[in-house]
KOLDRENPA-624660 format. One record per residue (C-alpha): residue in one letter; residue number from 0; x, y, z. Coordinates in Angstrom, 3 decimals, padded with zeros to 6 digits. Layout:
   residuo   num         c1         c2         c3
         A   NUM          X          Y          Z
...
This chain:
   residuo   num         c1         c2         c3
         X     0   -000.053    000.061    000.024
         X     1    002.739    002.513    000.934
         X     2    004.517    001.754   -002.429
         X     3    001.664    002.317   -004.262
         X     4    000.774    005.672   -002.531
         X     5    004.578    006.446   -003.489
         X     6    004.122    005.599   -006.666
         X     7    000.673    008.185   -007.418
         X     8    002.449    010.903   -005.448
         X     9    005.940    010.449   -007.612
         X    10    003.175    010.381   -011.283
         X    11    001.439    013.862   -009.756
         X    12    004.370    015.194   -009.206
         X    13    005.886    014.456   -012.512
         X    14    002.712    015.770   -013.823
         X    15    002.949    019.243   -011.905
         X    16    006.088    019.696   -013.057
         X    17    005.731    019.529   -016.885
         X    18    002.624    021.724   -016.397
         X    19    005.143    024.207   -014.673
         X    20    007.726    023.644   -017.409
         X    21    005.732    023.408   -020.606
         X    22    002.456    025.041   -020.102
         X    23    001.725    024.391   -023.903
         X    24    001.244    020.555   -022.926
         X    25   -001.017    021.100   -019.816
         X    26   -003.860    020.498   -021.643
         X    27   -003.508    017.447   -024.189
         X    28   -006.360    016.937   -027.213
         X    29   -008.702    013.876   -026.231
         X    30   -007.911    010.735   -027.887
         X    31   -009.414    011.454   -030.991
         X    32   -010.148    007.245   -031.655
         X    33   -012.349    007.185   -028.533
         X    34   -013.935    010.571   -029.019
         X    35   -015.252    009.338   -032.387
         X    36   -016.112    005.629   -030.903
         X    37   -017.925    008.051   -028.344
         X    38   -019.344    010.051   -030.920
         X    39   -020.839    007.035   -033.254
         X    40   -022.242    005.190   -030.363
         X    41   -024.655    008.338   -029.193
         X    42   -025.743    008.404   -033.110
         X    43   -026.927    004.454   -032.760
         X    44   -028.505    005.282   -029.580
         X    45   -030.587    008.167   -030.964
         X    46   -031.114    006.238   -034.435
         X    47   -032.392    003.771   -032.585
         X    48   -034.499    005.459   -030.265
         X    49   -036.560    007.303   -033.578
         X    50   -036.995    004.167   -034.880
         X    51   -038.594    002.842   -031.798
         X    52   -040.963    005.675   -031.289
         X    53   -041.660    005.857   -034.959
         X    54   -042.435    001.903   -034.845
         X    55   -044.709    002.701   -031.741
         X    56   -046.892    005.014   -033.631
         X    57   -046.989    003.098   -036.757
         X    58   -048.367    000.152   -035.019
         X    59   -050.870    002.206   -032.911
         X    60   -052.003    003.899   -036.503
         X    61   -052.431    000.091   -038.037
         X    62   -054.497   -000.744   -035.273
         X    63   -057.076    001.998   -035.370
         X    64   -057.134    001.440   -039.144
         X    65   -058.095   -002.150   -038.714
         X    66   -060.425   -001.420   -035.825
         X    67   -061.848    001.113   -038.224
         X    68   -062.303   -001.313   -041.079
         X    69   -063.909   -004.042   -038.729
         X    70   -066.285   -001.852   -037.246
         X    71   -067.496   -000.283   -040.756
         X    72   -067.907   -004.014   -042.121
         X    73   -069.740   -005.407   -039.542
         X    74   -072.320   -002.068   -039.828
         X    75   -072.519   -002.447   -043.719
         X    76   -073.370   -005.926   -043.278
         X    77   -077.529   -006.441   -043.040
         X    78   -077.286   -009.308   -040.153
         X    79   -075.667   -007.199   -036.873
         X    80   -073.252   -009.453   -034.441
         X    81   -073.962   -010.456   -031.285
         X    82   -071.996   -008.753   -028.578
         X    83   -070.070   -012.654   -027.566
         X    84   -069.253   -013.239   -031.123
         X    85   -067.525   -010.773   -033.726
         X    86   -068.516   -012.654   -036.719
         X    87   -071.626   -011.668   -038.569
         X    88   -074.384   -013.653   -039.716
         X    89   -073.649   -014.199   -043.586
         X    90   -075.179   -016.825   -044.492
         X    91   -077.659   -014.789   -046.726
         X    92   -074.728   -013.740   -048.462
         X    93   -072.900   -017.113   -049.386
         X    94   -073.469   -018.379   -052.696
         X    95   -076.260   -021.380   -052.089
         X    96   -074.771   -023.680   -055.570
         X    97   -071.222   -023.564   -053.874
         X    98   -071.255   -022.443   -050.289
         X    99   -068.501   -020.382   -051.198
         X   100   -068.739   -016.127   -051.148
         X   101   -068.050   -014.705   -054.667
         X   102   -064.791   -013.393   -056.037
         X   103   -064.886   -011.430   -059.498
         X   104   -062.153   -010.887   -061.168
         X   105   -062.055   -008.747   -064.218
         X   106   -059.004   -008.978   -066.208
         X   107   -059.588   -006.452   -069.082
         X   108   -058.363   -007.286   -071.954
         X   109   -056.236   -003.728   -072.488
         X   110   -058.437   -001.178   -074.617
         X   111   -062.013   -002.276   -073.941
         X   112   -062.837   -000.096   -071.492
         X   113   -061.478   -001.374   -068.484
         X   114   -060.580    002.215   -066.890
         X   115   -064.118    003.043   -067.309
         X   116   -065.248   -000.141   -065.726
         X   117   -063.010    000.574   -062.711
         X   118   -064.388    004.579   -062.602
         X   119   -067.462    002.890   -062.052
         X   120   -067.151    000.309   -059.547
         X   121   -065.068    003.168   -057.214
         X   122   -067.980    005.355   -057.982
         X   123   -070.467    002.727   -056.627
         X   124   -067.809    001.490   -054.298
         X   125   -069.770    002.251   -051.433
         X   126   -073.207    001.089   -052.150
         X   127   -072.170   -001.945   -053.150
         X   128   -070.460   -002.658   -049.824
         X   129   -073.224   -001.084   -047.467
         X   130   -076.222   -002.639   -049.814
         X   131   -075.000   -006.093   -051.364
         X   132   -071.424   -006.889   -049.083
         X   133   -069.675   -006.652   -052.636
         X   134   -065.815   -005.199   -051.924
         X   135   -064.044   -003.367   -054.524
         X   136   -060.269   -004.321   -054.014
         X   137   -059.472   -002.187   -056.898
         X   138   -057.921   -000.884   -059.289
         X   139   -058.969    002.648   -058.295
         X   140   -059.911    005.039   -061.182
         X   141   -057.220    007.063   -060.151
         X   142   -053.919    006.824   -058.037
         X   143   -054.172    006.505   -054.802
         X   144   -051.739    006.283   -051.990
         X   145   -051.604    003.068   -049.622
         X   146   -053.194    005.242   -046.863
         X   147   -056.102    006.056   -048.792
         X   148   -059.210    004.592   -049.469
         X   149   -061.287    003.659   -052.331
         X   150   -064.772    004.771   -050.615
         X   151   -065.796    000.967   -048.942
         X   152   -062.879    001.237   -046.052
         X   153   -060.769   -000.341   -048.177
         X   154   -057.467    000.612   -049.305
         X   155   -056.394   -000.678   -052.948
         X   156   -054.479   -003.522   -053.645
         X   157   -051.396   -003.093   -056.125
         X   158   -052.506   -005.909   -058.337
         X   159   -049.745   -005.853   -061.446
         X   160   -047.634   -005.875   -058.304
         X   161   -049.542   -009.063   -057.051
         X   162   -049.245   -010.485   -060.482
         X   163   -045.441   -010.104   -060.678
         X   164   -044.711   -012.043   -057.103
         X   165   -046.827   -014.590   -057.985
         X   166   -045.562   -015.615   -061.368
         X   167   -042.191   -013.967   -061.865
         X   168   -039.363   -016.344   -060.244
         X   169   -037.102   -013.421   -060.366
         X   170   -039.937   -011.195   -058.073
         X   171   -040.760   -014.359   -055.758
         X   172   -036.579   -015.020   -055.055
         X   173   -035.851   -011.165   -053.907
         X   174   -035.090   -010.749   -050.282
         X   175   -037.987   -008.600   -050.033
         X   176   -040.481   -011.556   -050.597
         X   177   -043.970   -010.762   -051.545
         X   178   -045.490   -008.191   -049.529
         X   179   -048.572   -007.520   -052.179
         X   180   -049.586   -010.693   -052.306
         X   181   -049.519   -011.237   -048.618
         X   182   -051.866   -007.908   -048.148
         X   183   -054.312   -009.517   -050.829
         X   184   -054.420   -012.565   -048.954
         X   185   -055.145   -011.094   -045.444
         X   186   -057.987   -009.420   -047.089
         X   187   -059.260   -012.613   -048.791
         X   188   -059.202   -014.610   -045.581
         X   189   -060.730   -011.649   -043.610
         X   190   -063.472   -011.388   -046.288
         X   191   -064.177   -014.977   -046.669
         X   192   -064.664   -015.173   -042.785
         X   193   -067.205   -012.480   -042.957
         X   194   -068.493   -014.080   -046.100
         X   195   -068.722   -010.898   -048.240
         X   196   -067.895   -010.991   -052.002
         X   197   -065.069   -009.384   -053.889
         X   198   -064.234   -007.068   -056.862
         X   199   -061.124   -007.282   -057.852
         X   200   -059.979   -005.245   -061.584
         X   201   -056.171   -006.263   -062.872
         X   202   -055.436   -006.265   -066.574
         X   203   -051.812   -007.316   -066.131
         X   204   -053.962   -011.125   -065.590
         X   205   -054.894   -010.803   -068.837
         X   206   -051.436   -011.684   -069.696
         X   207   -051.242   -015.231   -067.676
         X   208   -048.952   -017.551   -069.273
         X   209   -050.687   -020.957   -070.327
         X   210   -048.841   -023.600   -068.221
         X   211   -050.006   -025.825   -065.001
         X   212   -047.538   -024.004   -062.882
         X   213   -049.509   -020.894   -063.113
         X   214   -053.029   -022.425   -062.881
         X   215   -052.247   -024.389   -059.864
         X   216   -051.051   -020.801   -058.408
         X   217   -054.247   -019.234   -059.270
         X   218   -056.315   -022.174   -057.991
         X   219   -054.824   -022.487   -054.677
         X   220   -054.882   -018.661   -054.400
         X   221   -058.755   -018.672   -054.548
         X   222   -059.540   -022.280   -053.557
         X   223   -062.379   -020.882   -050.871
         X   224   -064.229   -018.547   -053.383
         X   225   -066.622   -019.044   -056.547
         X   226   -064.398   -017.136   -059.141
         X   227   -065.811   -015.317   -062.135
         X   228   -063.663   -014.557   -064.452
         X   229   -065.184   -011.276   -066.251
         X   230   -063.664   -010.274   -070.019
         X   231   -064.786   -007.041   -071.640
         X   232   -065.845   -007.832   -075.308
         X   233   -065.102   -004.992   -077.793
         X   234   -065.857   -004.909   -081.752
         X   235   -062.808   -006.342   -083.239
         X   236   -063.154   -003.468   -086.103
         X   237   -063.474   -000.613   -083.305
         X   238   -060.705   -002.658   -081.075
         X   239   -057.708   -001.828   -083.859
         X   240   -058.120    001.464   -083.984
         X   241   -057.868    001.855   -080.232
         X   242   -054.772   -000.513   -080.506
         X   243   -052.849    001.393   -083.044
         X   244   -052.816    004.797   -081.059
         X   245   -052.032    002.999   -077.985
         X   246   -048.795    001.382   -079.435
         X   247   -047.943    004.611   -081.420
         X   248   -048.932    007.299   -079.134
         X   249   -044.769    007.659   -077.876
         X   250   -042.778    006.404   -080.735
         X   251   -039.267    007.159   -079.505
         X   252   -037.665    005.820   -081.989
         X   253   -038.945    007.174   -084.897
         X   254   -035.883    008.163   -086.537
         X   255   -035.026    004.843   -087.256
         X   256   -038.341    003.162   -087.752
         X   257   -041.014    006.204   -088.419
         X   258   -044.602    005.504   -087.033
         X   259   -046.701    003.419   -089.747
         X   260   -049.929    004.549   -090.833
         X   261   -053.146    002.808   -089.701
         X   262   -053.745    001.203   -093.231
         X   263   -050.395   -000.212   -092.772
         X   264   -050.724   -001.713   -089.028
         X   265   -053.938   -002.826   -089.791
         X   266   -052.861   -005.077   -093.162
         X   267   -049.814   -006.187   -090.566
         X   268   -052.341   -007.431   -088.152
         X   269   -055.110   -009.284   -090.478
         X   270   -051.721   -010.931   -092.072
         X   271   -050.786   -012.291   -088.577
         X   272   -054.472   -013.361   -087.733
         X   273   -054.441   -016.672   -086.722
         X   274   -057.810   -017.975   -085.101
         X   275   -056.248   -020.508   -083.228
         X   276   -053.562   -019.237   -081.264
         X   277   -053.893   -017.448   -077.937
         X   278   -051.839   -014.177   -077.935
         X   279   -052.964   -011.111   -078.524
         X   280   -050.816   -010.213   -081.533
         X   281   -052.466   -013.251   -083.580
         X   282   -056.247   -013.371   -082.034
         X   283   -058.811   -010.738   -080.911
         X   284   -057.492   -010.316   -077.282
         X   285   -061.220   -011.712   -075.318
         X   286   -060.902   -014.833   -077.220
         X   287   -057.406   -015.023   -076.619
         X   288   -058.224   -014.920   -072.886
         X   289   -061.304   -016.987   -072.862
         X   290   -059.651   -019.715   -074.306
         X   291   -057.421   -019.706   -071.512
         X   292   -059.338   -019.253   -068.742
         X   293   -062.074   -021.086   -069.768
         X   294   -060.471   -024.309   -068.900
         X   295   -060.209   -023.554   -065.319
         X   296   -062.373   -021.153   -064.409
         X   297   -065.439   -019.982   -064.685
         X   298   -065.644   -016.899   -067.939
         X   299   -068.257   -014.874   -068.039
         X   300   -068.037   -012.077   -071.210
         X   301   -069.255   -008.699   -070.704
         X   302   -070.349   -006.848   -074.057
         X   303   -069.902   -002.887   -073.777
         X   304   -071.777   -001.615   -076.667
         X   305   -074.963   -002.866   -075.134
         X   306   -075.760    000.403   -073.598
         X   307   -073.956    003.772   -072.814
         X   308   -073.722    002.946   -069.213
         X   309   -071.513    001.037   -068.807
         X   310   -071.452    000.845   -064.753
         X   311   -074.834    000.121   -064.611
         X   312   -074.898   -003.344   -066.982
         X   313   -071.699   -004.301   -065.346
         X   314   -073.527   -004.399   -061.963
         X   315   -076.502   -005.459   -063.176
         X   316   -075.271   -008.396   -065.561
         X   317   -071.792   -009.585   -063.752
         X   318   -072.432   -009.002   -060.353
         X   319   -074.385   -012.281   -059.269
         X   320   -076.472   -010.913   -055.995
         X   321   -076.254   -007.117   -056.166
         X   322   -079.872   -006.041   -056.736
         X   323   -079.911   -003.362   -054.448
         X   324   -077.533   -001.705   -056.271
         X   325   -078.805   -002.572   -059.525
         X   326   -082.560   -001.532   -058.797
         X   327   -080.573    002.071   -057.995
         X   328   -078.913    002.477   -060.741
         X   329   -081.931    001.603   -062.653
         X   330   -084.050    003.769   -061.099
         X   331   -081.441    006.953   -061.476
         X   332   -081.362    005.952   -065.418
         X   333   -085.272    005.817   -066.129
         X   334   -085.674    009.033   -063.935
         X   335   -082.586    010.347   -065.337
         X   336   -081.471    011.432   -061.670
         X   337   -078.114    013.747   -061.594
         X   338   -075.765    011.678   -059.571
         X   339   -074.155    013.328   -056.632
         X   340   -070.215    014.793   -058.271
         X   341   -067.814    011.836   -058.110
         X   342   -065.392    011.682   -054.906
         X   343   -062.735    010.926   -057.119
         X   344   -062.617    012.458   -060.850
         X   345   -063.417    010.092   -063.796
         X   346   -060.520    009.200   -065.881
         X   347   -061.253    007.362   -069.553
         X   348   -058.668    006.703   -071.767
         X   349   -059.925    008.056   -074.897
         X   350   -058.085    007.203   -078.281
         X   351   -056.698    009.579   -080.213
         X   352   -055.668    010.754   -084.161
         X   353   -052.132    010.118   -084.749
         X   354   -052.293    013.128   -087.818
         X   355   -050.262    015.608   -086.247
         X   356   -047.125    012.842   -085.372
         X   357   -047.344    011.543   -088.610
         X   358   -047.280    015.126   -090.676
         X   359   -044.291    015.952   -088.453
         X   360   -042.262    012.886   -088.592
         X   361   -042.746    013.089   -092.270
         X   362   -041.704    016.669   -092.374
         X   363   -038.684    016.004   -090.593
         X   364   -037.301    013.116   -092.496
         X   365   -037.925    014.996   -095.672
         X   366   -036.120    017.861   -094.214
         X   367   -038.811    020.196   -094.642
         X   368   -038.438    021.964   -091.609
         X   369   -035.332    022.933   -090.373
         X   370   -035.114    021.798   -085.732
         X   371   -031.646    020.583   -086.104
         X   372   -030.275    016.920   -085.833
         X   373   -031.290    015.654   -082.296
         X   374   -034.667    017.536   -081.151
         X   375   -035.117    016.499   -077.640
         X   376   -038.966    013.964   -076.462
         X   377   -040.072    017.096   -074.972
         X   378   -039.450    019.608   -078.024
         X   379   -041.312    016.781   -080.344
         X   380   -043.971    016.758   -078.150
         X   381   -044.422    020.613   -078.809
         X   382   -043.881    020.402   -082.412
         X   383   -046.520    018.040   -082.436
         X   384   -048.835    020.235   -080.630
         X   385   -047.886    023.002   -082.849
         X   386   -048.778    020.957   -085.786
         X   387   -051.955    019.442   -084.549
         X   388   -053.419    023.370   -083.898
         X   389   -052.732    024.206   -087.620
         X   390   -054.363    021.132   -088.565
         X   391   -057.393    021.847   -086.343
         X   392   -057.853    024.967   -088.785
         X   393   -057.733    023.048   -091.941
         X   394   -060.001    021.082   -093.885
         X   395   -058.659    017.774   -093.180
         X   396   -060.685    015.759   -095.439
         X   397   -058.924    017.047   -098.689
         X   398   -056.081    015.469   -096.926
         X   399   -056.986    012.363   -095.879
         X   400   -056.560    008.907   -097.221
         X   401   -059.260    005.904   -096.424
         X   402   -059.332    002.746   -096.147
         X   403   -059.877    000.961   -099.451
         X   404   -063.172   -001.106   -100.597
         X   405   -060.707   -004.246   -100.268
         X   406   -059.232   -003.352   -096.909
         X   407   -063.009   -002.680   -095.630
         X   408   -064.325   -006.104   -096.624
         X   409   -060.960   -007.368   -094.935
         X   410   -061.798   -006.391   -091.842
         X   411   -065.323   -006.653   -091.814
         X   412   -064.955   -009.954   -092.700
         X   413   -062.262   -010.477   -089.177
         X   414   -064.498   -009.085   -087.166
         X   415   -067.908   -011.074   -087.879
         X   416   -065.488   -014.438   -087.465
         X   417   -065.033   -012.769   -083.670
         X   418   -068.304   -012.083   -083.449
         X   419   -069.313   -015.478   -084.297
         X   420   -067.400   -017.054   -081.587
         X   421   -068.587   -014.591   -079.156
         X   422   -072.422   -015.444   -079.823
         X   423   -071.788   -019.084   -078.598
         X   424   -071.448   -017.301   -074.833
         X   425   -073.949   -014.739   -075.093
         X   426   -076.282   -014.908   -077.880
         X   427   -078.471   -012.416   -079.146
         X   428   -080.548   -012.603   -082.310
         X   429   -080.199   -010.580   -085.630
         X   430   -076.151   -009.890   -084.530
         X   431   -074.665   -010.428   -087.927
         X   432   -076.758   -007.733   -089.222
         X   433   -076.391   -005.174   -086.264
         X   434   -072.539   -005.900   -086.910
         X   435   -072.717   -004.817   -090.017
         X   436   -074.967   -001.722   -089.589
         X   437   -072.435   -000.598   -086.865
         X   438   -069.396   -001.219   -088.847
         X   439   -070.964    000.917   -091.642
         X   440   -071.630    003.463   -089.445
         X   441   -067.624    003.429   -088.350
         X   442   -067.214    003.893   -092.150
         X   443   -069.796    006.710   -092.652
         X   444   -067.807    008.549   -089.158
         X   445   -064.340    008.623   -091.271
         X   446   -063.001    006.272   -088.122
         X   447   -060.826    004.519   -090.812
         X   448   -059.287    007.457   -092.736
         X   449   -055.876    008.737   -091.993
         X   450   -054.317    012.092   -092.785
         X   451   -051.362    011.657   -095.918
         X   452   -048.619    013.839   -095.297
         X   453   -047.708    014.178   -099.599
         X   454   -051.060    015.453   -100.003
         X   455   -050.380    017.895   -097.221
         X   456   -047.164    019.082   -098.810
         X   457   -048.461    020.022   -101.929
         X   458   -050.922    022.396   -100.249
         X   459   -050.315    026.207   -100.526
         X   460   -051.688    026.473   -096.732
         X   461   -048.601    024.116   -095.706
         X   462   -046.327    026.349   -097.420
         X   463   -046.870    029.412   -095.587
         X   464   -047.023    027.508   -092.211
         X   465   -043.565    025.268   -092.891
         X   466   -042.155    028.692   -094.146
         X   467   -043.460    030.629   -091.291
         X   468   -042.431    027.706   -088.817
         X   469   -038.787    027.313   -089.671
         X   470   -038.341    031.392   -089.648
         X   471   -039.364    031.413   -085.744
         X   472   -036.998    028.250   -085.092
         X   473   -034.052    029.701   -087.016
         X   474   -034.382    033.195   -085.261
         X   475   -034.352    031.020   -082.162
         X   476   -031.475    028.698   -082.761
         X   477   -029.514    032.273   -083.459
         X   478   -030.738    033.552   -079.949
         X   479   -032.387    036.578   -081.456
         X   480   -035.562    036.134   -079.402
         X   481   -035.824    036.481   -076.114
         X   482   -037.362    033.543   -073.811
         X   483   -040.386    035.454   -072.967
         X   484   -040.919    035.914   -077.167
         X   485   -040.563    032.696   -077.770
         X   486   -042.960    031.453   -075.226
         X   487   -045.124    033.502   -077.058
         X   488   -044.304    032.275   -080.346
         X   489   -044.865    028.886   -079.736
         X   490   -047.630    029.375   -077.365
         X   491   -045.350    028.210   -074.166
         X   492   -045.774    024.513   -074.730
         X   493   -042.031    023.869   -074.666
         X   494   -038.644    025.047   -073.928
         X   495   -035.850    025.209   -076.482
         X   496   -032.269    024.933   -075.418
């Protein structure tokens, strides 16, 4: 003990001597390594505390949402629950034939009014849940975040992601797992226990590959449901122009492969027609999906041409037990009542003309307009808008080229062949004469006519427009026009760099 005290006293005296002799070393800097370690520990502890508080608040919010869903669902179904048992008496909701609730699965196909159907279902989602125990799970009419509801206390599911997780091995093998599919399965179990019917609309499932593995996945997923696959049907002669616009509206490789005319696109599609194949490129998409799905599930065709009110038709024709909402929509149609404003604005994908784009591409490739070698995509959109505005003030009929007599007969023949196969499922009297009449009306409305750029280039109006366009563009390239005047000249639709 005495020796230790002596050592400590000696060390203390040596430190005092250092301070007296060299005062600059009296205050030594703290060890940097220890300081960094202490700082890292403080940051880790702080982040852990923040994460824990965030998780606690998230769990509380999640519990509130789940309670809200359960309470609302118990309230919406007609039969009240007893105080001892939370499950409802839903025997009236069960399909008596299979003793399973309905799962109405609308899978498109593309360009057959899918967006219109989805907007209509979202608009009546609250009434379907409250009056007929049908719950719409999406896709919503517009983009809704996961924290927002459709209108029936259901948060919309991501159908495209569910498809990818189910049928693509790359997605299924990722470390993230299948979060969207798990949410979907959770909602399936929840509503199945209550006996509620479900409606789901996802175009992506139209493209399911026809193999045993995929169908087993589908059958296992819906083993507790009476599944009805709904396929919308659109006349082939009406569908092909819509497909043409969808395929070519954003042609980013127009310099290497210019946008084809509608007539050449239609000829190529008719050349590829094969009534035995099951892909959209070779046959009508509804027929292709019908051949695949009918082997494994009950399939119902929905004709979008019957009446103007697609929502009313879908509810009354497709949903087996939605009698209350169907009556309500029929009364509104009879009385021509003005429906209340939509909670979410309606979004319908209308097909448009590609005449302005064809004119721009032809003028650029023939070096009639001088806009440089590599115009940006944003600039191209602006140019197309400028050409479109010019065409609106012209008599476009004198520049148009309509489908030939042979081409019309060829298109009508293919459309009648598909209609004949559809009549096996949704028969109607005098279908052939009605189909021909609708086709002739479409021809009369010039739907199969398209702008011919060569006829435009020969006109005096075009020469005036092209000269004015090139003059403005040349002045902009030389920076002789200030930016504000540039916006006035080109109406502020795009920016030049």
